C-alpha positions in Angstrom: -50.7 -76.9 0.0 -51.1 -75.1 3.4 -48.3 -74.3 5.8 -48.4 -75.1 9.5 -46.3 -72.8 11.7 -45.2 -74.3 15.0 -44.8 -71.6 17.7 -42.9 -70.3 19.5 -39.9 -71.0 17.3 -41.7 -70.5 14.0 -40.7 -73.8 12.4 -42.9 -74.5 9.3 -44.2 -77.6 7.6 -46.2 -77.9 4.3 -49.0 -80.4 4.6 -52.0 -81.4 2.4 -55.4 -80.0 3.0 -57.3 -82.4 5.3 -54.2 -83.5 7.3 -54.9 -83.6 11.0 -52.9 -81.3 13.3 -51.7 -84.5 15.1 -50.2 -85.9 11.9 -48.6 -82.5 11.1 -47.0 -82.3 14.6 -45.7 -85.8 14.4 -44.3 -85.2 10.9 -42.6 -82.1 12.2 -41.0 -84.2 15.0 -42.9 -82.2 17.7 -43.5 -83.9 21.0 -47.2 -84.3 21.4 -49.3 -86.5 23.7 -51.9 -88.8 22.2 -52.8 -91.3 24.9 -55.8 -92.6 22.8 -53.6 -93.1 19.7 -55.4 -90.5 17.8 -58.9 -91.9 18.2 -60.4 -88.7 19.7 -61.2 -89.8 23.2 -58.7 -87.9 25.3 -57.5 -84.3 25.3 -53.7 -85.1 25.5 -53.1 -83.8 22.0 -54.8 -80.4 22.5 -53.2 -77.4 20.8 -53.8 -73.7 20.6 -54.6 -73.0 17.0 -55.0 -69.8 14.9 -55.9 -70.0 11.2 -57.8 -72.1 8.7 -58.9 -75.4 10.3 -62.0 -77.5 10.2 -64.9 -76.6 12.5 -65.1 -78.7 15.7 -67.0 -82.0 15.4 -69.6 -82.7 18.1 -67.2 -85.2 19.7 -64.4 -82.6 19.8 -66.8 -80.0 21.2 -67.7 -82.4 24.1 -64.0 -83.0 24.8 -63.1 -79.3 24.6 -65.8 -78.6 27.2 -63.8 -80.5 29.8 -60.9 -78.0 29.5 -60.6 -74.8 31.6 -60.4 -72.6 28.5 -62.1 -74.6 25.7 -62.2 -71.8 23.1 -58.4 -71.5 23.2 -57.8 -75.2 22.1 -58.5 -77.7 19.5 -58.0 -81.5 19.7 -55.2 -82.2 17.2 -56.3 -85.7 16.2 -59.8 -84.4 15.3 -58.9 -81.0 13.8 -58.1 -81.0 10.1 -56.0 -78.4 8.3 -57.9 -76.3 5.7 -55.3 -73.6 5.1 -52.3 -71.9 6.6 -52.4 -72.0 10.4 -50.2 -71.5 13.5 -50.2 -73.9 16.4 -48.7 -73.9 19.9 -48.7 -76.5 22.6 -48.5 -75.5 26.3 -45.3 -77.6 26.6 -43.3 -76.5 23.5 
């Protein structure tokens, strides 16, 4: 099972492949916004991600285009974990 590392403190959580970044962050007790309740219609749960994750869906690509630096972020409720990754929120 892959490990998600939460930066900047380096806390780690093991999760199953296919778990969303939102579910992993909530499991780890991280404060994360999700105004749409994880339905993929807002960008409140955006995270900076490095590592093995699913490619962006067309809907996620549309949402990311609304951000000033879309390439730096992923939408946590739409992004699925494929392997070890590191994530950071602008407010952690």
